C-alpha positions in Angstrom: 31.7 -7.2 37.6 32.7 -9.8 35.1 36.3 -10.3 34.0 36.4 -10.1 30.2 38.0 -13.1 28.4 39.7 -13.3 25.0 36.3 -14.6 23.6 34.5 -11.5 25.0 37.0 -9.1 23.4 37.0 -11.0 20.0 33.2 -10.7 20.0 33.4 -7.0 20.6 35.8 -6.5 17.6 33.6 -8.9 15.4 30.4 -6.9 16.0 32.1 -3.5 16.0 31.5 -2.7 19.6 34.6 -0.7 19.9 33.5 2.8 20.9 36.8 3.5 22.6 38.6 3.2 19.2 39.3 6.7 17.8 40.7 5.3 14.5 43.9 7.3 15.2 46.7 7.8 17.7 45.5 9.4 21.0 46.5 13.1 20.7 48.0 13.3 24.2 50.1 10.3 23.6 51.2 11.6 20.2 52.3 14.8 21.9 54.4 12.8 24.4 56.0 10.6 21.6 56.9 13.7 19.6 59.2 14.9 22.4 61.0 11.6 22.7 64.5 11.4 21.3 65.9 7.9 22.1 64.8 5.6 19.2 66.3 2.6 21.0 63.8 2.6 23.8 62.2 -0.7 24.5 58.5 0.1 24.5 55.5 -2.0 25.5 51.9 -1.2 24.6 49.5 -3.5 26.5 45.9 -3.9 25.6 46.9 -2.0 22.4 43.7 -2.7 20.4 44.3 -1.6 16.9 47.6 -0.1 18.0 47.6 3.3 16.3 50.3 4.3 18.9 52.6 1.5 17.8 52.1 2.3 14.2 53.0 5.9 14.8 56.1 4.9 16.8 57.2 2.4 14.2 56.9 4.9 11.3 59.0 7.4 13.4 61.8 4.9 13.6 61.2 3.2 16.9 61.9 -0.5 16.1 61.8 -1.9 19.6 58.1 -1.7 20.2 56.0 -4.6 21.6 52.3 -4.7 21.0 50.1 -6.8 23.3 46.4 -7.7 23.2 44.3 -10.6 24.4 42.2 -10.5 21.2 43.8 -11.6 17.9 41.6 -9.4 15.6 43.1 -6.0 16.5 46.6 -7.5 16.1 45.6 -8.7 12.6 44.2 -5.3 11.8 47.5 -3.7 12.9 49.5 -6.2 10.8 47.5 -5.3 7.7 48.2 -1.6 8.2 51.8 -2.1 9.1 52.9 -5.3 7.3 56.7 -4.7 7.9 56.3 -4.6 11.7 58.1 -7.6 13.2 55.6 -10.4 13.9 57.6 -11.6 17.0 56.8 -8.2 18.6 53.1 -8.8 18.3 52.1 -10.6 21.4 48.7 -12.3 21.5 48.5 -12.9 25.2 47.1 -11.8 28.5 48.8 -8.8 30.0 49.5 -10.6 33.2 51.5 -13.2 31.4 54.0 -10.7 29.8 57.6 -11.1 30.8 60.7 -8.8 30.4 61.5 -5.3 31.3 60.8 -2.1 29.3 62.0 1.5 29.2 58.6 2.9 28.5 55.0 1.5 28.7 52.3 3.3 26.9 48.9 3.3 28.6 46.0 4.0 26.2 43.0 3.4 28.5 43.9 -0.3 28.9 43.7 0.1 32.6 40.1 1.3 32.4 39.2 -1.7 30.2 40.2 -4.2 32.9 37.8 -5.3 35.6 38.4 -2.8 38.5 39.2 -5.8 40.8 42.4 -6.2 38.8 43.6 -2.6 39.3 46.1 -3.3 42.1 47.5 -6.3 40.2 47.9 -4.0 37.2 49.9 -1.5 39.2 52.1 -4.2 40.6 52.7 -5.8 37.2 53.6 -2.5 35.7 56.2 -2.0 38.4 57.7 -5.4 37.6 57.7 -4.7 33.8 59.5 -1.4 34.0 63.3 -1.0 34.3 64.5 1.2 37.1 63.5 4.8 36.5 61.5 3.8 33.5 58.1 5.3 32.8 54.4 4.5 32.5 52.9 7.2 30.3 49.5 7.7 28.7 45.8 8.3 29.4 43.3 7.0 31.9 39.6 7.8 31.7 38.3 10.4 34.1 34.6 9.8 34.8 32.8 8.1 37.7 33.6 4.4 38.2 30.8 2.3 36.8 29.8 -1.4 36.7 28.6 -0.9 33.1 32.1 -1.2 31.5 34.3 -1.6 29.9 35.5 1.0 29.8 35.2 1.5 33.5 35.9 5.0 34.9 37.8 6.2 37.8 39.3 9.4 39.3 42.6 11.0 40.0 42.1 10.2 43.7 41.4 6.6 43.1 44.3 6.1 40.7 46.7 7.6 43.3 45.8 4.8 45.6 47.2 2.2 43.2 50.3 4.1 42.0 51.5 6.6 44.6 53.6 4.1 46.5 55.1 2.4 43.5 55.9 5.4 41.2 57.1 9.0 41.3 54.0 10.9 40.0 55.5 13.2 37.4 52.1 14.1 35.9 48.5 13.2 36.7 46.1 15.8 35.4 43.4 16.6 32.9 44.4 16.3 29.2 44.3 19.6 27.4 44.5 18.0 23.9 42.1 15.0 24.0 40.3 13.8 20.9 36.9 15.6 20.6 35.1 12.4 21.6 37.1 12.3 24.9 37.2 16.0 25.8 36.9 16.4 29.6 37.1 12.6 30.1 40.9 11.9 30.2 43.8 12.3 32.5 47.4 12.3 31.3 49.7 10.2 33.4 53.5 10.2 33.5 54.7 7.9 36.3 58.3 7.0 36.9 59.3 3.8 38.6 61.0 4.4 42.0 
């Protein structure tokens, strides 16, 4: 399996090879955001793509949101839709280079876009990026692991191998409210740093 580079991701955006992009916020993530109350949370969205989740959060009054992507095109797309979003909170960088600590990290299938060889490193980096008792929340794909990604699949059992010793598993189950294109293919996660 090849590790995708910035050039690879830019090319996918350029030619429109973005089948994972729903053109809207992920419904399970929207449902989670809608129950949040603390507008001061420091939130990270890695591998955000066109960042519909960040747009939704920002319009709801969350001003401490950081959007990360290795490709510049989706960050530009987001800026065009949300021009008042602080430019210094748009991070054009590799996820593994991110610094700081966050109250909440939103996972919108970024994990499944990474080469599976990087999954343990992802779990370890997430633990470093989260403050004590902070959460990693979002969606992971639920279909057999394939070499024909991204996105690469995975299963609940596999995911537990990466996260179970680093996080308290609050939730890891089938999404009931996935987008129609993703029905039966998503797991909702809510992991709390231990």
